[in-house]
C-alpha positions as CSV (number, residue, x, y, z in Angstrom):
1,M,115.4,-29.5,53.8
2,E,112.4,-29.6,51.5
3,R,109.6,-27.2,52.0
4,G,106.1,-28.6,51.9
5,I,102.5,-27.6,52.1
6,Q,102.6,-26.7,55.8
7,E,105.4,-24.3,55.3
8,L,103.7,-22.6,52.3
9,V,100.4,-22.2,54.1
10,G,102.1,-21.0,57.3
11,R,104.1,-18.4,55.3
12,V,100.9,-17.2,53.6
13,M,99.3,-16.7,57.0
14,I,102.1,-14.4,58.3
15,D,103.5,-12.7,55.2
16,P,101.1,-10.7,53.0
17,D,103.9,-9.9,50.6
18,F,104.4,-13.7,50.1
19,L,100.7,-14.1,49.3
20,D,100.9,-11.2,46.8
21,E,103.9,-12.9,45.1
22,L,102.1,-16.3,45.1
23,V,99.1,-14.7,43.4
24,R,101.3,-12.8,40.8
25,A,103.6,-15.8,40.0
26,P,102.2,-19.0,41.3
27,D,104.3,-21.3,39.1
28,T,107.5,-19.6,40.2
29,V,106.7,-19.7,43.9
30,L,105.3,-23.2,43.9
31,A,108.4,-24.5,42.2
32,A,110.2,-24.0,45.5
33,Y,107.9,-26.4,47.4
34,R,107.4,-30.1,47.3
35,L,103.7,-30.5,46.6
36,S,101.6,-33.4,45.5
37,P,99.6,-32.8,42.3
38,E,96.5,-32.6,44.5
39,E,98.1,-30.0,46.8
40,R,99.3,-27.9,43.9
41,E,95.9,-28.0,42.3
42,T,94.2,-27.0,45.5
43,I,96.6,-24.1,46.0
44,L,96.0,-22.9,42.4
45,Q,92.2,-23.1,42.9
46,A,92.5,-21.1,46.1
47,I,94.5,-18.5,44.3
48,D,92.0,-18.3,41.5
49,R,89.2,-17.5,44.0
50,L,91.2,-14.6,45.4
51,G,90.6,-12.6,42.3
52,H,87.2,-11.6,43.7
53,T,88.3,-11.0,47.3
54,P,89.3,-7.6,48.7
55,D,93.0,-7.4,49.6
56,S,92.3,-7.1,53.3
57,R,90.5,-10.4,53.3
58,Q,92.7,-12.5,51.0
59,T,94.8,-14.3,53.6
60,R,91.7,-15.5,55.4
61,A,90.0,-16.4,52.2
62,F,93.0,-18.4,51.1
63,Q,93.1,-20.3,54.4
64,T,89.4,-21.0,54.3
65,A,89.6,-22.3,50.8
66,L,92.3,-24.8,51.8
67,V,90.6,-25.9,54.9
68,K,87.3,-26.5,53.0
69,R,89.2,-28.5,50.4
70,W,91.0,-30.8,52.8
71,A,88.1,-31.1,55.2
72,T,85.8,-32.7,52.6
């Protein structure tokens, strides 16, 4: 079974260690998911924005960045 964007986002929402790993090594983590080029770029942009976000708010900030990207 291939893992896609829904599984990745869902895991970020419930597993703070996974989000930390995604921020530290995005290429390695994203390699395990089947993502379109647009999805991958959106994820990388959301990760980039987390650099200025307190740890306690990173999961919510990541989710918000993705929702804003796909809602527009």
